[in-house]
C-alpha positions in Angstrom: 41.9 -49.0 -21.9 41.7 -46.7 -18.9 38.9 -48.5 -17.8 37.1 -45.5 -17.3 34.8 -45.8 -20.1 33.7 -49.2 -22.2 32.2 -49.3 -25.9 30.2 -52.4 -26.9 27.7 -53.6 -29.3 24.2 -52.9 -27.8 22.1 -55.6 -28.5 18.7 -55.9 -30.3 17.4 -52.6 -31.9 17.4 -48.7 -31.0 15.7 -46.5 -32.2 15.4 -42.3 -31.4 12.2 -39.9 -31.6 12.3 -36.4 -31.9 8.9 -34.4 -31.1 6.9 -37.5 -31.6 9.3 -38.1 -34.6 11.4 -41.2 -35.7 14.6 -39.8 -36.7 16.8 -43.4 -36.5 16.5 -46.5 -35.7 19.4 -49.0 -35.8 20.9 -52.7 -35.1 24.1 -51.3 -35.0 24.3 -49.0 -32.0 26.7 -49.0 -29.6 26.3 -48.6 -26.1 29.4 -47.0 -23.9 29.6 -47.2 -19.9 31.5 -44.5 -18.5 32.1 -44.9 -14.7 30.0 -43.3 -12.6 27.3 -42.5 -15.2 24.6 -44.3 -17.1 25.1 -46.0 -20.4 24.4 -44.1 -23.4 23.1 -45.8 -27.0 25.8 -44.1 -29.9 23.6 -45.0 -33.3 25.5 -44.8 -36.6 25.3 -42.0 -38.8 23.9 -43.7 -41.5 21.2 -44.8 -38.9 19.8 -41.1 -38.8 18.0 -38.7 -40.5 20.9 -36.1 -40.5 18.5 -33.6 -42.2 16.7 -32.6 -39.0 19.8 -32.2 -37.0 21.7 -29.0 -37.4 25.2 -28.0 -36.4 25.8 -25.9 -32.6 28.8 -23.8 -32.5 28.4 -25.7 -28.9 31.4 -28.0 -28.0 33.2 -30.3 -24.9 35.8 -32.0 -23.9 35.9 -35.6 -22.2 39.1 -36.7 -21.3 38.0 -40.0 -21.7 36.7 -39.6 -25.4 37.5 -36.1 -26.9 35.8 -33.6 -27.6 32.5 -33.4 -29.0 30.7 -31.5 -30.8 26.9 -30.7 -30.6 24.0 -30.6 -32.3 20.6 -29.4 -32.4 17.4 -31.1 -33.5 14.3 -29.2 -35.4 10.9 -30.6 -34.8 7.7 -29.3 -36.0 7.0 -27.3 -33.3 10.6 -26.4 -32.2 14.2 -26.3 -32.2 16.2 -28.6 -29.1 18.8 -27.5 -28.7 21.9 -29.2 -28.5 20.9 -33.0 -27.3 23.1 -34.5 -30.0 26.2 -34.7 -29.5 29.4 -37.1 -31.8 32.7 -37.4 -30.9 34.4 -36.8 -34.5 38.3 -37.5 -33.2 37.2 -39.8 -30.0 40.1 -41.2 -28.5 41.9 -44.0 -28.8 39.5 -46.3 -25.5 37.3 -44.9 -27.3 37.7 -44.8 -31.0 34.2 -47.4 -32.0 32.3 -44.1 -31.2 33.5 -42.5 -34.5 30.8 -42.2 -36.4 28.1 -42.5 -34.3 26.0 -40.0 -32.8 24.5 -39.8 -28.7 21.5 -38.3 -27.3 20.0 -36.4 -24.8 16.8 -38.2 -23.7 13.7 -36.0 -22.3 10.2 -34.9 -22.1 10.9 -33.9 -26.2 13.7 -36.8 -26.7 13.5 -40.9 -26.7 16.6 -43.2 -27.2 14.4 -47.1 -26.3 15.4 -50.8 -27.1 12.5 -51.8 -29.7 
């Protein structure tokens, strides 16, 4: 490992909500710590209601994790652009997050331990 990131099991049960609706709940979430940034919770894709997520054309690259693909969340009242992401082919150091999704917390998206 490069020392830039660390992935471990997130203890307890985690939930993600968008527009007040629960998108997912998991006891199998992972916590990714990246040097200089706040920890990010990654949810197994199987624990997320993927019907509410639309693929986005937006992509980014992280030298520590790889190329990220983004998703927008469709709620009853709005579409939240590019607020979820995943690494389809993560680097070796981030291999554990393959098949997982992370969400950008905001006024409309919450990620919390319950």
